[in-house]
N, C-alpha and C positions, 0 to 999 in steps of 0.2 A: 504494500500500500504506500503510495506516494504521499508526502506531507502536503504538497500543493498539487492538486489534480489539475488537469488541463482546463476544465471549466472555470476554476477559480482564477487561474492565470489569465484566461481570456476576459473574464469579468474585470480584473484589475486593469488590463490594457484598455478595455473599453471605457472604464471610468476615468482613466488618467490620460493616456497618450492620445486618445481620440476625442478628448474633451477640448473644445476650442478655447475656453477660458484658461484651462491649465496650460495649454500649448502657448498661448499668448504670454502668460506669466513666465513660463520656462524660457521662451525665446528672449523676452525682455531681460531676464536675469543673466542669461548667457551673453547677451549683448552689453549690458550695462556694468556688470561687475568688473570685467577686464577694463572697461573704459574708465572706471574710477581709479583703478591702480595706475593706468597709463597717465591719467590726468595728474595724479599725485607725483609721479616720477617726473613728468614734464615741468610741473610747478617747481620742484626742488632744483632741477637743472636750470630753470629760468632765474630763480633767485640767486643761485651760485654765479651764474653768468653776469647778472646785474651787479653783484658785489665786485666781481672781477673787473668789469668795465669801470665801475666807480673808482676802484683802486688805481687802475691805469690812468684815469683822468687826473686824479690827485697827484700821482707820481709825475705826470707831465707838468703840472703847475708848480710843484715843489720837488725838483729833482735833488737827489743826494749829491751834494758837492763836497769834495774832500777839503778838510780844513787845514 
């Protein structure tokens, strides 16, 4: 005797994967979760680059001169 018979598996598939609301949520999650991670990484890189540009501009205004 199988723990999950074929009818039970088919019913689960029918209630989940073939459900338009579930599929919309699943697709949205698959689409949005990586987008959030990518956005966070891009923001960190942008902030680092912004600080680097600011340091370079300050360095040009006040160059290190040997005394």
